[in-house]
Each structure stands twice: as structure tokens, then as C-alpha cells.
C-alpha positions in Angstrom: -111.9 106.2 -96.3 -110.7 104.8 -99.6 -108.6 102.1 -98.0 -111.7 100.2 -96.9 -113.2 100.4 -100.4 -109.9 99.2 -101.9 -109.8 96.1 -99.7 -113.4 95.3 -100.6 -112.7 95.8 -104.3 -109.6 93.6 -104.0 -111.6 90.7 -102.7 -114.1 90.9 -105.5 -113.4 89.0 -108.7 -112.6 91.2 -111.7 -114.6 90.7 -114.9 -114.1 92.4 -118.3 -116.9 93.4 -120.7 -115.9 90.6 -123.0 -116.4 88.0 -120.2 -119.9 89.4 -119.4 -121.0 89.3 -123.0 -124.6 89.3 -124.2 -126.1 89.3 -120.7 -124.6 92.7 -120.0 -125.9 94.1 -123.3 -129.4 92.8 -122.8 -129.6 94.2 -119.3 -128.4 97.6 -120.5 -131.0 97.6 -123.3 -133.7 96.7 -120.8 -132.6 99.5 -118.5 -132.6 102.2 -121.2 -135.6 100.9 -123.1 -137.8 100.9 -120.0 -137.7 104.7 -119.9 -139.6 104.7 -123.2 -142.7 103.8 -121.2 -143.0 107.2 -119.5 -143.7 109.2 -122.6 -146.4 106.8 -123.5 -148.5 107.6 -120.4 -149.9 110.9 -121.8 -151.0 109.0 -125.0 -152.8 106.4 -122.9 -154.5 109.1 -120.8 -155.7 110.8 -124.1 -157.5 107.6 -125.3 -161.3 106.9 -124.8 -160.7 103.9 -122.6 -162.5 103.3 -119.4 -160.9 105.4 -116.6 -160.0 102.3 -114.6 -158.3 100.7 -117.5 -156.4 104.0 -118.3 -155.3 104.2 -114.6 -154.1 100.6 -114.7 -152.2 100.9 -117.9 -150.6 104.2 -116.8 -149.7 102.7 -113.5 -147.9 99.8 -115.1 -146.1 102.1 -117.5 -145.1 104.3 -114.6 -143.6 101.4 -112.7 -141.8 99.9 -115.7 -138.5 101.7 -115.1 -138.4 100.7 -111.5 -139.2 97.0 -112.2 -136.9 96.9 -115.1 -133.9 97.5 -112.8 -134.6 94.3 -111.0 -135.1 92.4 -114.2 -131.9 93.8 -115.7 -129.9 93.0 -112.6 -131.2 89.4 -112.6 -130.3 89.0 -116.3 -126.9 90.6 -115.9 -125.9 88.5 -112.9 -123.1 89.0 -110.4 -120.2 89.5 -112.9 -121.9 92.5 -114.5 -122.7 93.9 -111.0 -119.1 93.7 -110.0 -118.0 95.2 -113.4 -120.4 98.2 -113.1 -119.6 98.8 -109.5 -115.9 98.8 -110.2 -116.3 101.2 -113.1 -118.6 103.6 -111.2 -116.3 103.7 -108.1 -113.3 104.4 -110.3 -115.1 107.3 -112.0 -116.3 108.7 -108.8 -112.9 108.5 -107.2 -111.4 110.4 -110.1 -114.2 112.9 -110.1 -114.0 113.7 -106.4 -110.3 113.1 -105.7 -109.4 116.7 -106.2 -112.6 118.2 -104.7 -112.1 120.2 -101.5 -113.6 118.8 -98.3 -116.6 120.7 -97.0 
């Protein structure tokens, strides 16, 4: 199971956080910052705006975290994708390496 993942990871170029630089930081800020939109939805619904306008604004705010993922990935680029993928796989392997099979 892990042998296939190891061969895939071996063919991917390795990038460090320093090589990725500001693009990685900006993408991470966009990902985290987009979730600030959800708590704003109740405030929009409490306003005296037209119901259609409120629905439109709350719909845009509700979709912001989903859309921000595409924007952040586009900003980060392929090096950041490989960097994050490698880090997540390493952490998951360590986490589940000692777990019993079910």
C-alpha cells in the first residue's frame, strides 16, 4: 500500500517552504481568511435590505470558503501543492502507522 505512494512521491520534485515563499503565505491567508465570511451571514440577514439582496449577499458569503480554495491553489502553484501533499502524507503515515487494521 505504501510502496505505491512512495514511488509516486519519489517522482515528484521536492520543494521547501523557503522556495515557495510569499505565494504559499498568501494562499494560506486566503484559505483561513475566507472562513471569516460565514459569521457575517447572520449580520447580513439581520439588516433591513431587500430579501433578494440579502439572499444574494448571504449566498456569496456562503460560497466564499469553497471558491477561496480554488483561488488559493491557483496562487500557490504546483510547488506548494507538492509541499502540502508531502507534509500531509507524512503526518498521516505517522498517525496511522501503529493503528490496528479493522
